[in-house]
C-alpha positions as CSV (number, residue, x, y, z in Angstrom):
1,X,-0.6,51.0,-1.3
2,X,0.4,48.0,-3.4
3,X,-3.1,47.2,-4.3
4,X,-6.7,47.6,-3.3
5,X,-7.5,43.9,-3.1
6,X,-10.3,42.5,-1.0
7,X,-9.9,41.6,2.6
8,X,-9.1,38.1,3.7
9,X,-11.6,35.5,2.8
10,X,-10.0,32.4,4.4
11,X,-11.2,31.1,7.7
12,X,-9.3,29.3,10.3
13,X,-11.5,26.6,11.9
14,X,-10.3,25.0,15.1
15,X,-10.4,21.5,13.5
16,X,-11.7,20.0,10.2
17,X,-15.1,18.3,10.3
18,X,-14.3,14.9,8.9
19,X,-17.6,14.3,7.2
20,X,-17.9,17.7,5.6
21,X,-14.4,18.7,4.6
22,X,-11.4,17.3,2.8
23,X,-8.0,17.6,4.5
24,X,-4.6,18.4,2.9
25,X,-1.3,17.9,4.7
26,X,2.2,18.9,3.6
27,X,4.0,16.0,2.0
28,X,7.1,17.1,4.0
29,X,6.0,17.6,7.6
30,X,9.0,18.5,9.7
31,X,8.8,18.5,13.5
32,X,7.3,21.8,14.6
33,X,9.5,24.4,16.4
34,X,9.6,24.3,20.2
35,X,7.1,26.5,22.0
36,X,8.4,29.6,23.7
37,X,9.9,29.4,27.2
38,X,7.7,29.9,30.2
39,X,3.9,30.4,30.2
40,X,2.5,30.3,26.7
41,X,-0.5,32.5,25.6
42,X,-2.3,32.8,22.3
43,X,-2.1,36.3,20.8
44,X,-3.8,37.9,17.8
45,X,-2.8,41.3,16.2
46,X,-4.0,42.9,13.0
47,X,-3.8,46.1,11.0
48,X,-3.9,47.7,7.6
49,X,-1.4,47.4,4.7
50,X,-1.2,47.4,0.9
51,X,-4.9,48.4,0.6
52,X,-6.0,45.5,2.6
53,X,-5.7,44.0,6.1
54,X,-3.0,41.9,7.8
55,X,-3.4,39.6,10.8
56,X,-1.1,37.4,12.9
57,X,-2.0,34.6,15.3
58,X,0.9,33.4,17.4
59,X,2.0,31.8,20.6
60,X,3.9,34.1,22.9
61,X,6.1,33.2,25.9
62,X,6.2,35.0,29.2
63,X,8.9,37.4,28.2
64,X,7.5,38.3,24.8
65,X,6.2,41.9,24.4
66,X,3.0,41.8,22.3
67,X,3.0,45.5,21.7
68,X,6.6,45.6,20.3
69,X,5.8,42.6,18.1
70,X,2.8,44.4,16.6
71,X,4.7,47.6,16.1
72,X,7.6,45.6,14.6
73,X,5.2,44.0,12.0
74,X,3.8,47.4,11.1
75,X,7.3,48.8,10.6
76,X,8.3,45.9,8.4
77,X,5.2,46.2,6.3
78,X,5.7,49.9,5.9
79,X,9.3,49.3,4.7
80,X,8.0,46.8,2.1
81,X,5.5,49.3,0.8
82,X,8.2,52.0,0.7
83,X,10.2,49.8,-1.5
84,X,7.7,48.0,-3.7
85,X,4.6,50.1,-4.1
86,X,3.9,51.4,-7.5
87,X,1.2,53.6,-5.9
88,X,3.9,55.8,-4.4
89,X,6.1,58.0,-6.7
90,X,8.8,58.1,-4.1
91,X,9.0,54.3,-3.4
92,X,12.0,52.4,-5.0
93,X,9.7,51.0,-7.6
94,X,8.0,54.3,-8.1
95,X,11.4,55.9,-8.8
96,X,12.2,53.2,-11.3
97,X,8.9,53.7,-13.1
98,X,9.6,57.5,-13.4
99,X,13.3,57.1,-14.4
100,X,14.7,58.2,-17.7
101,X,15.2,55.7,-20.5
102,X,18.5,53.9,-20.3
103,X,19.1,54.7,-16.6
104,X,20.2,52.0,-14.0
105,X,18.6,52.2,-10.6
106,X,19.9,50.5,-7.5
107,X,17.3,48.6,-5.5
108,X,17.2,47.4,-1.9
109,X,18.0,43.7,-1.5
110,X,14.5,42.6,-0.8
111,X,13.0,44.7,-3.7
112,X,15.6,43.4,-6.1
113,X,15.0,39.7,-5.0
114,X,11.2,40.1,-5.5
115,X,11.7,41.7,-9.0
116,X,14.1,38.9,-9.9
117,X,11.6,36.3,-8.8
118,X,8.8,38.1,-10.7
119,X,10.9,38.1,-13.9
120,X,11.6,34.4,-13.5
121,X,7.9,33.6,-13.3
122,X,7.3,35.8,-16.3
123,X,9.9,34.0,-18.3
124,X,8.7,30.5,-17.3
125,X,5.0,31.4,-18.0
126,X,5.7,32.9,-21.4
127,X,4.6,36.3,-20.2
128,X,1.2,35.1,-18.7
129,X,2.5,36.8,-15.6
130,X,4.3,40.1,-16.3
131,X,5.5,42.5,-13.6
132,X,5.8,45.2,-16.3
133,X,2.1,45.2,-17.0
134,X,1.5,48.3,-14.8
135,X,0.3,50.5,-17.7
136,X,-2.4,47.9,-18.5
137,X,-3.4,47.5,-14.9
138,X,-3.9,51.3,-14.6
139,X,-5.7,51.5,-18.0
140,X,-8.3,49.0,-16.9
141,X,-9.0,50.8,-13.7
142,X,-7.2,48.6,-11.2
143,X,-4.1,50.7,-10.5
144,X,-3.2,54.2,-9.1
145,X,-5.1,56.0,-11.9
146,X,-8.4,54.9,-10.2
147,X,-11.4,52.8,-11.3
148,X,-13.3,53.0,-14.5
149,X,-16.9,52.1,-15.5
150,X,-16.3,51.0,-19.1
151,X,-13.6,49.2,-20.9
152,X,-10.9,51.1,-22.8
153,X,-10.8,51.3,-26.5
154,X,-8.7,49.0,-28.6
155,X,-6.3,51.8,-29.5
156,X,-5.8,52.6,-25.8
157,X,-5.1,48.9,-25.0
158,X,-2.5,48.8,-27.8
159,X,-0.8,52.0,-26.6
160,X,-0.5,50.5,-23.1
161,X,0.8,47.2,-24.4
162,X,3.5,49.0,-26.2
163,X,4.9,50.2,-22.8
164,X,4.9,46.7,-21.4
165,X,7.4,43.8,-21.8
166,X,9.1,41.9,-19.0
167,X,12.0,41.0,-21.3
168,X,12.9,44.6,-21.7
169,X,14.0,44.9,-18.1
170,X,17.6,44.2,-17.5
171,X,19.0,43.3,-14.1
172,X,22.6,43.7,-12.8
173,X,22.8,41.0,-10.1
174,X,26.2,42.0,-8.7
175,X,25.2,45.6,-8.3
176,X,21.5,44.9,-7.5
177,X,20.4,47.3,-10.2
178,X,17.6,47.4,-12.8
179,X,17.6,49.2,-16.1
180,X,14.7,51.3,-17.1
181,X,14.4,50.8,-20.9
182,X,12.0,53.7,-21.2
183,X,8.3,53.9,-20.3
184,X,8.2,50.6,-18.4
185,X,6.0,50.7,-15.3
186,X,6.6,47.8,-12.8
187,X,3.6,46.5,-10.8
188,X,4.5,44.0,-8.2
189,X,1.0,43.7,-6.7
190,X,0.7,40.0,-7.7
191,X,3.9,39.0,-5.8
192,X,4.8,41.6,-3.2
193,X,1.8,40.7,-0.9
194,X,3.0,37.1,-0.8
195,X,6.6,38.2,-0.2
196,X,5.3,40.3,2.7
197,X,3.7,37.2,4.3
198,X,7.0,35.4,4.0
199,X,8.9,38.4,5.4
200,X,6.6,38.7,8.5
201,X,6.8,35.0,9.1
202,X,10.6,35.1,8.9
203,X,10.7,38.2,11.2
204,X,8.6,36.4,13.8
205,X,10.7,33.3,13.7
206,X,13.9,35.3,14.1
207,X,12.5,36.8,17.3
208,X,11.6,33.4,18.7
209,X,7.9,33.6,17.9
210,X,8.2,30.4,15.8
211,X,4.6,29.2,16.2
212,X,2.4,31.5,14.1
213,X,-0.1,32.0,11.2
214,X,0.4,35.1,9.1
215,X,-2.3,36.5,6.7
216,X,-2.3,39.4,4.4
217,X,-5.3,40.0,2.2
218,X,-6.2,36.3,2.1
219,X,-2.7,35.0,1.4
220,X,-1.3,32.9,4.3
221,X,1.7,31.1,5.8
222,X,1.8,29.0,8.9
223,X,4.6,27.7,11.0
224,X,4.3,25.1,13.8
225,X,1.1,24.3,15.7
226,X,-1.5,25.9,18.0
227,X,-1.6,25.5,21.8
228,X,-3.7,22.4,21.5
229,X,-1.0,20.8,19.4
230,X,-3.1,20.9,16.2
231,X,-1.8,22.6,13.0
232,X,-3.0,25.9,11.8
233,X,-6.0,24.7,9.8
234,X,-7.3,27.0,7.1
235,X,-10.1,26.6,4.7
236,X,-9.3,27.2,1.1
237,X,-11.0,30.2,-0.5
238,X,-13.8,29.6,-3.0
239,X,-16.0,32.1,-4.9
240,X,-18.8,33.2,-2.7
241,X,-22.1,31.4,-3.2
242,X,-23.7,34.6,-4.5
243,X,-21.2,34.7,-7.3
244,X,-23.0,31.7,-8.9
245,X,-26.2,30.5,-7.3
246,X,-26.0,27.3,-9.2
247,X,-22.8,26.3,-7.5
248,X,-24.4,24.3,-4.7
249,X,-21.8,21.9,-3.2
250,X,-19.6,21.7,-6.3
251,X,-16.8,23.5,-4.6
252,X,-16.0,21.0,-1.8
253,X,-14.7,22.6,1.4
254,X,-11.1,21.8,1.8
255,X,-8.8,22.6,4.8
256,X,-5.1,22.5,4.8
257,X,-2.6,22.1,7.6
258,X,-0.3,25.2,7.2
259,X,3.0,24.1,8.7
260,X,5.9,25.4,6.7
261,X,3.4,25.9,3.9
262,X,1.8,28.9,2.2
263,X,-1.4,29.4,0.2
264,X,-2.6,32.1,-2.2
265,X,-5.7,32.4,-4.4
266,X,-6.4,34.4,-7.5
267,X,-10.0,34.9,-8.5
268,X,-12.1,36.9,-10.9
269,X,-14.6,37.7,-8.2
270,X,-12.2,39.7,-6.1
271,X,-11.9,42.9,-8.2
272,X,-13.9,43.7,-11.3
273,X,-16.3,46.0,-13.0
274,X,-19.4,45.3,-15.0
275,X,-20.2,47.0,-18.3
276,X,-22.6,46.1,-21.1
277,X,-23.6,42.9,-19.4
278,X,-20.0,41.7,-19.1
279,X,-17.6,41.3,-16.2
280,X,-14.1,42.7,-16.6
281,X,-11.9,41.1,-13.9
282,X,-8.6,42.5,-12.6
283,X,-6.6,39.5,-13.8
284,X,-5.2,40.8,-17.1
285,X,-3.5,38.8,-19.8
286,X,-0.4,40.9,-20.7
287,X,-0.1,39.0,-23.9
288,X,-3.4,40.4,-25.2
289,X,-3.9,43.4,-23.1
290,X,-7.4,42.3,-22.0
291,X,-8.7,40.6,-18.9
292,X,-8.3,36.8,-19.0
293,X,-11.3,35.3,-20.7
294,X,-12.0,31.7,-19.9
295,X,-14.0,29.6,-17.5
296,X,-11.6,29.8,-14.5
297,X,-13.3,31.4,-11.5
298,X,-10.3,30.9,-9.1
299,X,-6.9,29.3,-8.8
300,X,-5.4,28.3,-5.4
301,X,-1.7,27.4,-5.1
302,X,0.1,25.8,-2.2
303,X,3.9,26.4,-2.0
304,X,6.5,26.7,0.7
305,X,7.0,30.4,-0.3
306,X,3.9,32.6,-0.2
307,X,5.7,34.9,-2.7
308,X,5.7,32.1,-5.3
309,X,2.2,30.9,-4.4
310,X,1.0,34.5,-5.1
311,X,2.7,34.9,-8.4
312,X,2.0,31.4,-9.7
313,X,-1.7,31.6,-8.8
314,X,-1.9,34.7,-11.1
315,X,0.1,33.0,-13.9
316,X,-2.1,29.9,-13.8
317,X,-5.2,32.1,-13.9
318,X,-4.0,33.9,-17.0
319,X,-2.9,30.6,-18.7
320,X,-6.3,29.2,-18.2
321,X,-7.6,25.7,-17.4
322,X,-5.8,23.7,-20.1
323,X,-2.4,25.4,-20.4
324,X,-2.4,26.3,-16.7
325,X,-3.0,22.8,-15.6
326,X,-0.3,21.5,-18.0
327,X,2.1,24.2,-16.6
328,X,1.3,23.1,-13.0
329,X,1.6,19.4,-13.8
330,X,5.0,19.8,-15.5
331,X,6.5,21.8,-12.6
332,X,5.0,19.9,-9.7
333,X,2.9,22.9,-8.6
334,X,0.1,22.1,-6.1
335,X,-2.9,23.9,-7.7
336,X,-6.7,23.7,-7.4
337,X,-8.8,25.3,-10.2
338,X,-12.5,26.1,-10.0
339,X,-14.2,26.5,-13.4
340,X,-17.6,27.8,-14.2
341,X,-19.9,25.5,-16.1
342,X,-23.6,25.6,-17.0
343,X,-24.2,23.5,-13.9
344,X,-22.1,25.6,-11.5
345,X,-18.5,25.2,-10.4
346,X,-16.4,22.2,-11.3
347,X,-13.0,21.5,-9.8
348,X,-9.6,20.4,-11.3
349,X,-6.6,19.4,-9.1
350,X,-3.0,19.1,-10.2
351,X,-1.2,15.9,-9.3
352,X,0.9,17.7,-6.7
353,X,-2.3,19.0,-5.0
354,X,-4.1,15.7,-5.2
355,X,-1.1,14.0,-3.6
356,X,-1.6,16.1,-0.4
357,X,-5.1,14.9,0.2
358,X,-5.1,12.8,3.4
């Protein structure tokens, strides 16, 4: 497994209800790919991966073999897990995590690219997102070590923090190698799931299945349109009503046309444990060693790459409502934040997100 995140929470309505929902459309809306040759039929397939579920909705032509497409997706996802899962000692990342200090390990091209992207987000966010935070993730009960019912001690947190540090990881781009500085444990859970969405989408397009919607654990990417000519409409995820009974209609329902666009959401309601009357969420701040502590309930990011939407939603969640919104504004990131207030949820939109509202 890469993680044990919740199953998908996004819905795909056939069309937005104008009076009840807001609509977002990509600012760059290229002409959709041509439909497959011959008779066209809608197809849906699904399965299990990375501790969660995957699903694909697509349009198939007369000569497309649905069974081979489903088995091909399963094989691709298994390959990604075999490279990037820190839950497996014999994965490429697992071997890196167990390697001796000072050793250089070659990585497959996809794994190297994902790690490279993860380190870039870590640098840009000042460590708010850190792929080397594996020891902290495990310590807090969200990693391979299993869950816990009470928070760790301050000494345990400091010991785990001493093993982290994205800047300690060196990359050799020419040789596609990474250097284990000693004790570093990479955890790509906050970016690999998004990468997998991108990879499945690219795999489908390369095989002529160019009209599709891919979802893994609530992260999505859409290409083209449905048989009725409408885009792949998806409703953005919000905290469940039971999470805050005061929320009411504060979180406006928003649907987005996913054509050449991806969406990812990070929320403190997905994975957490309660202890002593306090919630400890799985989104950890590597800079402190503790779960992010602020009013943010969720962050949704729209991006052409699901890999980047995945990592950026985590970084913005850790940065918090003020620094996170400043980060999104400066970099043109389309982000929606939902904050808890005494009156329920309130919403903040980045300029790039607001510009997409139709």
